[in-house]
DRENVO-46432 format. One record per residue (C-alpha): x, y, z; residue number from 1. Coordinates in steps of 0.02 Angstrom, whole numbers, plus 50000, padded with zeros to 5 digits. Layout:
N
((X Y Z) NUM)
...
END
This chain:
433
((49270 50225 50212) 1)
((49231 50346 50081) 2)
((49330 50338 49916) 3)
((49507 50357 49956) 4)
((49658 50426 49844) 5)
((49835 50398 49881) 6)
((49912 50549 49785) 7)
((50093 50532 49707) 8)
((50134 50371 49783) 9)
((50301 50284 49742) 10)
((50254 50098 49704) 11)
((50367 49977 49778) 12)
((50302 49807 49702) 13)
((50432 49697 49616) 14)
((50339 49596 49486) 15)
((50196 49704 49484) 16)
((50140 49814 49337) 17)
((50164 49975 49424) 18)
((50332 49941 49509) 19)
((50458 50094 49517) 20)
((50327 50220 49464) 21)
((50234 50365 49541) 22)
((50053 50337 49539) 23)
((49878 50399 49612) 24)
((49783 50253 49679) 25)
((49599 50258 49701) 26)
((49525 50139 49828) 27)
((49336 50105 49821) 28)
((49238 49984 49930) 29)
((49404 49895 49981) 30)
((49462 49870 49805) 31)
((49599 49961 49697) 32)
((49475 50045 49581) 33)
((49603 50149 49474) 34)
((49784 50178 49457) 35)
((49860 50323 49356) 36)
((49910 50498 49367) 37)
((49810 50664 49414) 38)
((49654 50556 49453) 39)
((49497 50669 49478) 40)
((49467 50697 49669) 41)
((49270 50693 49668) 42)
((49208 50649 49837) 43)
((49365 50550 49882) 44)
((49465 50579 50038) 45)
((49651 50623 49992) 46)
((49818 50559 50067) 47)
((49965 50666 50011) 48)
((50134 50645 50108) 49)
((50298 50696 50035) 50)
((50397 50540 50003) 51)
((50252 50422 50031) 52)
((50284 50237 49955) 53)
((50162 50103 49948) 54)
((50184 49915 49931) 55)
((50061 49765 49953) 56)
((50018 49733 50135) 57)
((50154 49686 50245) 58)
((50121 49523 50350) 59)
((50199 49492 50512) 60)
((50235 49304 50549) 61)
((50264 49314 50741) 62)
((50184 49424 50865) 63)
((50119 49384 51043) 64)
((49962 49469 51085) 65)
((49948 49403 51260) 66)
((49765 49364 51244) 67)
((49700 49259 51316) 68)
((49766 49257 51494) 69)
((49870 49421 51503) 70)
((49769 49552 51407) 71)
((49830 49693 51520) 72)
((50001 49672 51428) 73)
((49928 49689 51258) 74)
((49766 49606 51199) 75)
((49701 49571 51024) 76)
((49636 49748 50980) 77)
((49783 49839 51046) 78)
((49906 49717 50960) 79)
((49810 49746 50791) 80)
((49811 49937 50819) 81)
((50001 49934 50841) 82)
((50024 49823 50691) 83)
((49924 49953 50597) 84)
((50036 50092 50646) 85)
((50185 49985 50602) 86)
((50126 49963 50417) 87)
((50057 49776 50434) 88)
((49886 49720 50354) 89)
((49888 49552 50435) 90)
((49975 49480 50585) 91)
((50004 49292 50649) 92)
((49961 49282 50826) 93)
((50068 49158 50930) 94)
((49968 49022 51035) 95)
((50080 49006 51187) 96)
((49938 49098 51287) 97)
((49847 49048 51449) 98)
((49770 48935 51400) 99)
((49861 48894 51248) 100)
((49771 48903 51082) 101)
((49782 48717 51036) 102)
((49608 48680 50982) 103)
((49468 48748 50861) 104)
((49383 48854 51006) 105)
((49543 48962 51031) 106)
((49566 48992 50841) 107)
((49383 49051 50842) 108)
((49398 49157 50998) 109)
((49532 49253 50917) 110)
((49442 49273 50747) 111)
((49292 49338 50842) 112)
((49392 49467 50940) 113)
((49483 49526 50779) 114)
((49324 49540 50678) 115)
((49305 49709 50578) 116)
((49471 49774 50619) 117)
((49581 49847 50478) 118)
((49714 49714 50519) 119)
((49685 49527 50485) 120)
((49724 49407 50624) 121)
((49803 49257 50559) 122)
((49792 49114 50702) 123)
((49937 49002 50726) 124)
((49895 48851 50818) 125)
((49996 48747 50946) 126)
((50088 48595 50880) 127)
((50067 48503 51049) 128)
((49927 48517 51175) 129)
((49969 48662 51294) 130)
((50128 48694 51200) 131)
((50218 48563 51322) 132)
((50295 48458 51186) 133)
((50214 48299 51241) 134)
((50070 48259 51130) 135)
((50006 48337 50962) 136)
((49866 48454 50971) 137)
((49717 48444 50861) 138)
((49799 48524 50710) 139)
((49662 48461 50586) 140)
((49520 48550 50679) 141)
((49626 48700 50696) 142)
((49670 48714 50515) 143)
((49489 48698 50473) 144)
((49451 48840 50587) 145)
((49571 48960 50501) 146)
((49751 48918 50572) 147)
((49877 48970 50448) 148)
((50031 48874 50537) 149)
((50079 48786 50694) 150)
((50216 48827 50826) 151)
((50242 48804 51003) 152)
((50319 48979 51006) 153)
((50489 48970 51102) 154)
((50463 48805 51180) 155)
((50575 48685 51079) 156)
((50513 48515 51038) 157)
((50639 48404 51111) 158)
((50553 48235 51060) 159)
((50623 48199 50884) 160)
((50481 48074 50848) 161)
((50353 48204 50896) 162)
((50426 48327 50781) 163)
((50430 48214 50640) 164)
((50247 48163 50671) 165)
((50199 48350 50669) 166)
((50290 48377 50502) 167)
((50219 48215 50430) 168)
((50043 48242 50487) 169)
((50040 48429 50433) 170)
((50094 48386 50256) 171)
((49922 48300 50231) 172)
((49815 48440 50291) 173)
((49689 48525 50177) 174)
((49750 48667 50071) 175)
((49931 48614 50062) 176)
((50064 48577 50206) 177)
((50053 48730 50324) 178)
((50216 48781 50406) 179)
((50274 48698 50560) 180)
((50364 48847 50639) 181)
((50500 48778 50755) 182)
((50607 48873 50879) 183)
((50776 48808 50839) 184)
((50856 48819 51018) 185)
((50920 48669 51114) 186)
((50835 48694 51285) 187)
((50975 48612 51384) 188)
((51112 48714 51303) 189)
((51014 48887 51336) 190)
((50963 48838 51515) 191)
((50977 48990 51627) 192)
((51075 49091 51495) 193)
((51044 49280 51485) 194)
((51140 49333 51323) 195)
((51258 49277 51179) 196)
((51391 49171 51242) 197)
((51565 49254 51188) 198)
((51684 49386 51239) 199)
((51558 49502 51303) 200)
((51459 49379 51412) 201)
((51628 49327 51494) 202)
((51669 49506 51522) 203)
((51499 49545 51597) 204)
((51491 49384 51706) 205)
((51335 49328 51632) 206)
((51286 49161 51575) 207)
((51289 49144 51396) 208)
((51184 49057 51266) 209)
((51294 48973 51131) 210)
((51261 48983 50947) 211)
((51281 48796 50951) 212)
((51113 48786 51041) 213)
((51030 48850 50879) 214)
((51134 48757 50754) 215)
((51113 48587 50839) 216)
((50927 48599 50847) 217)
((50900 48662 50677) 218)
((51005 48531 50603) 219)
((50906 48396 50684) 220)
((50743 48482 50621) 221)
((50804 48496 50446) 222)
((50863 48317 50454) 223)
((50676 48270 50510) 224)
((50611 48382 50369) 225)
((50699 48281 50248) 226)
((50641 48114 50312) 227)
((50460 48158 50356) 228)
((50412 48291 50233) 229)
((50298 48447 50274) 230)
((50358 48612 50275) 231)
((50482 48670 50408) 232)
((50497 48852 50451) 233)
((50645 48909 50567) 234)
((50579 49044 50665) 235)
((50692 49194 50723) 236)
((50868 49118 50674) 237)
((51017 49219 50747) 238)
((51166 49134 50703) 239)
((51296 49107 50547) 240)
((51277 48924 50578) 241)
((51091 48927 50557) 242)
((51105 49024 50392) 243)
((51224 48906 50322) 244)
((51119 48750 50371) 245)
((50964 48832 50286) 246)
((51061 48886 50136) 247)
((51121 48705 50117) 248)
((50945 48638 50136) 249)
((50874 48749 50014) 250)
((51004 48691 49891) 251)
((50945 48522 49921) 252)
((50770 48580 49867) 253)
((50692 48547 50039) 254)
((50536 48629 50095) 255)
((50622 48743 50220) 256)
((50587 48926 50258) 257)
((50647 49049 50394) 258)
((50634 49211 50471) 259)
((50732 49337 50578) 260)
((50679 49469 50704) 261)
((50704 49644 50659) 262)
((50809 49692 50817) 263)
((50925 49547 50785) 264)
((50978 49634 50625) 265)
((51017 49794 50712) 266)
((51088 49768 50895) 267)
((51232 49669 50943) 268)
((51274 49580 51110) 269)
((51378 49740 51175) 270)
((51208 49818 51210) 271)
((51203 49709 51363) 272)
((51342 49817 51442) 273)
((51206 49919 51518) 274)
((51125 49780 51601) 275)
((50957 49849 51527) 276)
((50833 49716 51531) 277)
((50745 49782 51379) 278)
((50900 49718 51277) 279)
((50858 49534 51337) 280)
((50780 49442 51199) 281)
((50770 49259 51140) 282)
((50857 49216 51031) 283)
((50988 49336 51106) 284)
((51073 49483 51012) 285)
((51226 49400 50936) 286)
((51401 49479 50889) 287)
((51436 49558 50723) 288)
((51492 49405 50640) 289)
((51319 49319 50666) 290)
((51239 49493 50614) 291)
((51327 49508 50450) 292)
((51279 49319 50402) 293)
((51093 49365 50450) 294)
((51101 49513 50333) 295)
((51175 49416 50195) 296)
((51051 49285 50215) 297)
((50908 49401 50187) 298)
((50996 49484 50038) 299)
((51020 49301 49950) 300)
((50849 49240 49991) 301)
((50906 49113 50123) 302)
((50795 49192 50251) 303)
((50624 49224 50188) 304)
((50552 49353 50296) 305)
((50575 49486 50437) 306)
((50466 49477 50590) 307)
((50423 49592 50734) 308)
((50437 49452 50868) 309)
((50319 49570 50965) 310)
((50317 49517 51152) 311)
((50238 49640 51261) 312)
((50282 49636 51445) 313)
((50231 49735 51599) 314)
((50345 49818 51717) 315)
((50343 49685 51846) 316)
((50416 49557 51722) 317)
((50550 49677 51657) 318)
((50610 49805 51800) 319)
((50696 49663 51894) 320)
((50860 49588 51905) 321)
((50928 49545 51737) 322)
((50934 49360 51771) 323)
((50756 49355 51820) 324)
((50686 49474 51691) 325)
((50573 49415 51552) 326)
((50646 49392 51379) 327)
((50560 49501 51238) 328)
((50526 49678 51176) 329)
((50380 49755 51076) 330)
((50410 49760 50895) 331)
((50265 49792 50792) 332)
((50276 49979 50806) 333)
((50453 49979 50750) 334)
((50504 49826 50649) 335)
((50521 49917 50473) 336)
((50611 50060 50549) 337)
((50741 49944 50630) 338)
((50754 49834 50482) 339)
((50774 49974 50359) 340)
((50900 50069 50468) 341)
((51013 49918 50479) 342)
((50998 49858 50297) 343)
((50982 50018 50186) 344)
((51166 50019 50150) 345)
((51171 49839 50104) 346)
((51010 49792 50022) 347)
((50897 49882 49899) 348)
((50735 49941 49959) 349)
((50634 49828 49856) 350)
((50721 49672 49939) 351)
((50682 49749 50113) 352)
((50502 49766 50066) 353)
((50496 49587 49999) 354)
((50553 49517 50158) 355)
((50391 49605 50243) 356)
((50272 49568 50099) 357)
((50312 49428 49966) 358)
((50419 49324 50085) 359)
((50288 49300 50226) 360)
((50146 49267 50089) 361)
((50265 49130 50014) 362)
((50301 49052 50197) 363)
((50111 49048 50219) 364)
((50070 48976 50051) 365)
((49973 49137 50012) 366)
((49944 49187 49831) 367)
((50054 49322 49767) 368)
((49982 49497 49777) 369)
((50015 49664 49679) 370)
((49955 49840 49670) 371)
((49838 49837 49519) 372)
((49670 49888 49463) 373)
((49533 49748 49522) 374)
((49647 49690 49663) 375)
((49594 49681 49856) 376)
((49659 49847 49936) 377)
((49782 49783 50068) 378)
((49915 49920 50063) 379)
((50060 49970 50163) 380)
((50113 50159 50171) 381)
((50286 50200 50223) 382)
((50423 50335 50196) 383)
((50596 50247 50171) 384)
((50696 50403 50202) 385)
((50615 50481 50348) 386)
((50736 50535 50479) 387)
((50660 50532 50647) 388)
((50683 50484 50833) 389)
((50566 50363 50916) 390)
((50470 50434 51071) 391)
((50331 50374 51191) 392)
((50204 50465 51089) 393)
((50250 50363 50931) 394)
((50204 50200 51013) 395)
((50029 50124 50997) 396)
((50073 49977 51099) 397)
((50016 49995 51278) 398)
((50166 49894 51337) 399)
((50324 49991 51342) 400)
((50459 49863 51342) 401)
((50576 49938 51213) 402)
((50747 49987 51216) 403)
((50725 50105 51069) 404)
((50657 50262 51143) 405)
((50769 50393 51087) 406)
((50845 50304 50945) 407)
((50858 50389 50787) 408)
((50797 50294 50630) 409)
((50795 50302 50446) 410)
((50618 50249 50375) 411)
((50458 50235 50460) 412)
((50273 50159 50422) 413)
((50144 50286 50382) 414)
((50003 50172 50401) 415)
((49892 50048 50309) 416)
((49733 50039 50195) 417)
((49641 49874 50223) 418)
((49476 49801 50253) 419)
((49405 49952 50191) 420)
((49497 50069 50323) 421)
((49626 50195 50324) 422)
((49732 50171 50484) 423)
((49884 50301 50507) 424)
((50029 50307 50632) 425)
((50015 50431 50772) 426)
((50147 50547 50685) 427)
((50035 50551 50530) 428)
((49861 50583 50606) 429)
((49757 50721 50528) 430)
((49847 50718 50354) 431)
((49686 50684 50263) 432)
((49606 50813 50151) 433)
END
C-alpha cells in the first residue's frame, strides 16, 4: 500500500493521547507515521469521508469460518473479507469444524490460509478432542502453534472434572493463562428447545430454553474457576442471572470475563412470532428483562466484549421447518451496526467502541493499543451516526442467513487499515483520492 492519509478523522481512543480530537493520520509501511492537522499529501492516497471516526482495530472473539469441512458456507478468506467490511482487524476462529481444530496441524492450516490477509486470524483451539467433551486436546501444542484461547464452541463440557482440568492445565501454559471460553448452557435443559422459554414460547407452542440452563452451567464453571484457577471466559451470555453471577465473580477478584452477541442486545423473543428460522440463534433471543440486564452489564464492565457470533449456514440448513433449522446467523458484516443501534441511547460511543477493541484485547491478554505515532497501524474506520438500511449488496459474507435485510440502523463500519492494506466496506468503495 502507498502512503495513506485518513483526513479529519474523529479519534475514539480512551486512554490514548488523541482521544476526542480530530486528526489527519498518515500511515506508512504499516505504521502510524504522523498524527496532526493538515498533513501534506505528497504521494499519499487520501480517505476523506464525512463523519468518519477511527479507533484501534476491533477484535471479534467468536466467528465460525466453516473451514475445514464446510467451505461452501464461508471459508477462511470470505470470513476475513466480511470481517474487514465489518470493521474487524482480527477474528478469533472457532474450532468446531470438520474435523475439529484440536491439534497443532489445524492451527497451522488456518494460519497458512490467512497469510497475507488484512485481517489477522486468531486461532481458537478445541478444549477437548473432537469437541466431544471426553478427553483434553493437545492444548500446549496448539498454544505453541499460535492458539490464543480454547473452546468447544456450543458444546458444553458436562464433565466437571474435565472442565476443572482444562482450567488448571491452561493456567500453566506459556504466555499466561489463555481464556477457556465456555458455553454456559446445561445441555439437558436446552435439549430440543427452539427459543427462550417464557410467555412467548408458550403462546407460539414452541419448546423453550429456560434462562436457568445458562445460570446453572455458569455457576458451576465459576465455582470450578475459583477452585482450579485459570481464566474462565463465559461466551455469549444472554440472561440477567448470568450477568449477576459474573458481577459477583468479578467482585471476588476471580479471573472471569464474558462476551455477548450483538444480536442478543437488539432483538427479543417476540421476533419468533414470524417463525422465521433466521431468528433462531443459540443462546436464544430473550425477553426485555434479560436484554436490559445485558446492556447494563456492558455499561458497567461486567461484560467485557461484544461479539459477532458469526455462523454462516446454507439454505438447506435454514429453509426448513423451524424445529429442524440450524441455529445461527451471520454477524461479521453487521455487528457494530446492531450494537450501536441497540446501545446508543444508553451508552456513550467510547464505551461501545471499547467493547469491540479494548475489551477483547484484555480477554486475550494482548497489550493495550492506541492511535499514536510509531504504533502499528491496525485501525478501524466507522461512522457512528450513519442512517442506513441493510441490503443484500451490503453483505460481503457469501452466506445470507440474516434476518436484518431491510433493517434500518444507526452507525456502520467503513472499513479497516491493517497489515499494510486498506479494506473498505462495499458502500464506501471508490472513496480514495
